[in-house]
N, C-alpha and C positions, 0 to 999 in steps of 0.2 A: 524410466529415466528420472534421475534426481532433479534436474533443472525444472522439469514439469511439476514435480511435487512442491518445490520451492515457489515456483510461480503461482501455483494454486493457493499456497499459504498467503502470499503477499496480496493476491486478489481478494481472498476472503477477509483479510484484515482491513483492506480498503473498503470493502462492502460493509463491514461491521461499523467502521468509523462513519461512513456515509449515512448509515441507518441510525446513528446515535447510540449504538450498543457498545462502542469502545471509544477511547479518546486517543488523540494523536500521541500522547505520552506512552500509550500501550506499545507503540512500535519501538520505543526506546527504553523499556522498563529496566534493562540492565545498566543503562547509563544514567547514574544518579545526577551527574552534572547537567543533563538536559532539563530535568525538572527544576533545578535551582535557577538555571539561566532563563527558563520560560516564565518564571514568576514576574520578572520585570518587563515582559513584553506587552506591547499594546494589543488590544483585541484585533485590530486590523492585521497584525502580523500573523496571528493564529488563523484568521480567515484566509489569508493569502496562502498559508501552508496547507490548509484544508483544500482549497481550490486546486493547488498544485498536486496534492495527493490524489484527488479525484480524477484529474486529467491523466496522471500517470497510471492510475488503476484502469482507466478506459483504454489507454494504449496497451497495457499489459494484457488485458482481455483479448484485444485484437491480435496481438502477437501470439498469445496462447492458442487461439483458434487456428492461426496459420501453422503453428508448430504441429497441432493435432492432424491437420490435413496432410502435411508433409510426412508425418510418422505413419499415417494410414497408407500412403502411397509407397513407402519404403518397404521392400520385402524383408 
C-alpha cells in the first residue's frame, strides 16, 4: 500500500530529526524559500516546530500501528 510507505518515510524522517541526524530543513529541501524565511526566526520558533513535529511523529506511529492491524485482519 503506497500510503504505508509514505507514512514510514515521514516517521523515519521525524526519528532522524529527533535523534539529531537531520534538520527540520531537510523536510523542505525542495522549497528554497523555507531556508530563507527560517534565517530570521527566533530559536523559540524552531523549538516549537520541533516539538510539533515530534508530537505529529508520535501520532503517525500510532496510526501506522493501527493501519497494520487493520491490514492484517483484512483478507
